Each structure stands twice: as C-alpha cells, then as structure tokens.
N, C-alpha and C positions, 0 to 999 in steps of 0.2 A: 055426385056432386062433390065430396069432400078431394077429388083430385082437381076438379076444376077449382073448386076455390084457392088451391094452394099456387097457382097459377095465375090467376086473377086479384086475390088479395095477398097480402103482405108486404113484406120488405126487398125490392129490386135493385139490381144497381146497373146504370147504361153509360158507356163513353159519350156517345151524344142522342141528342133527341132524334135522329131517323134509328134508335134501337128499342126507343120508347115502345113503338108497337101497340098504343093505347087511346083511343082519342078521346077516350073522357080524359085523362090526362093531359094530349096532346092540345087541346083544345085551351090549356090553361098556362100550359108551359112554353116560356122563350123558345124558339127554333133555336136560337144559337148558345141555349145553355148545353155544359159539359161538364164531367163527372158527376154523373147526378145519379143520387137515390132517393126513390119514390117508396114511399109505404103508404098502398092502398088500400084504402079497408071501401065496404058499402057505398058510403055516401059520400065519399070524395077522399082526397088523396095530401101526403103532407110531403114535401119533395127539398132534397137538398142540393143547390148546385152551382157551378161556376161561371160567372159572367162579367160582362167588364160594364161600368156604369151607362158608358155611351149606348151599349147594344138595347140593357133592360132600358132605358128611357125611350128610345127609339120603340120597343115590344110595345111598354103601356104606352105612349101616343098611338102608334097605331091597332091599338085596341081599343081606344076610350076613342080614334075616332068611327071604327065601324061596326063597335057595339053600342059606344055611347050612348047612343036613344033611347038606345029599348032598356036601359038603366034607370031605377027607381031613387035613385040618387045619383046628381053631379061630380062632375070630378072635382077632387078636393074636399067637396062638402062633409063625406065621413072624417071623424074626428083619427085622424095619424096619432103615434107618441113620435114624441120627435128622438128618442134613442131608447129601442127596445130594452127593459129593465130586467134585470135576470129573473124576478119571479113570475113575471108574463113567458120569458125564453123557459121556465124551468116548468109553467102549466099546460104550455102547446110543445113543446119538444123533451122535454126531459126523460122521459121515458123512452129515447130514441139514442139518448148519450151524445147527444151535437154539442159543440163546445156553442157556450154564451157569446154571440158576437159584439162586445161593446160599445161598438160608433155605428150597429145596426139601426135605422130608418126602418118605419113601416109605410106603405103605399098601397093603393086600393085598385083592384079593374071594377068596370062595372060591375053591379050588383042585378040580377034578376030578381021579378019578383016574388019568386019561389025559395027564396035566398043562393041562389048556384052563384056561384063567381067567385073569387079569388084575393089573396092578401101576401104579400110579400115582406119581407123584411132582409135586408141588404147591408151589407156591411163593403162601405168603399176602400178601407184599407185592405181587404182580403179577397176582395171580388168574389164574395159568396152570401147568397141569396137561401133560405128559408122560404118557402111557399107552402101556403094553405091554402087547397081548392075545396069547393063543394058543388058539388052537382046533386041534378033529383031526378 
C-alpha cells in the first residue's frame, strides 16, 4: 500500500494538463493550465498553475454551464474574498511554501451536495492560480 500511496498522494509537478493523468484532479483543473504543481491527498488536492485570465474565465464559464444545474449554490452566491489576505493564504497554502499572491481574488466552481467542488485564487498580474479541490 505504501508504494501505491507514494504515487497517488504527495506533491507532483507537471508541465501541462495532459501530464497530470489523474481523473480526480483533471475534473477540476483547467485544461489550459501549465507549470502545474499538485499536492494530492485522500479528500482532494491543492494546485498551483499558470493560466491567463481569459482562459480561466472561459474555463469557469464552461464548468458552470456544464454543472451549474447540479450545484447546491448558484454562481456568485458564495461569498468570495475581494483580495486574498495573507492570513488566509498561510492557512491554506503556507505549508507548501507558495508565495502570497497580493492581488489574488477568489472564485468558485459548482459545489455538489457532498461538498465536492473547487475554489481558485487567481493573480491577474502574475497569471498564477492556486486551487483547492475536494472530492468524495
């Protein structure tokens, strides 16, 4: 079991979405993401990746069109931080050593009844996103 867990859980780096090869992560990760780092664990993952604002917006629009009718909340219903503060950053990503993104704002994807879904913090000045995905 330990061998399997070292391939399934932990921190992994990928140049492109196509290299990820994990359906649990791929269902939430934008296909246009590049320079991807994923911290995978049993209930979900955290990811850092490069993406343009245009591609992120298009991805979010597509996800909401495809799965919004299954979401327990409507798009824009969950409160999002205008700008992600350092305290929140440290809480969610501090252990990974990822830098605080001073101009990052928070957006959500559809949320399932069981809590599955994702949140993205995106810095338009850096073109970097941090994502938390939960699955059950």
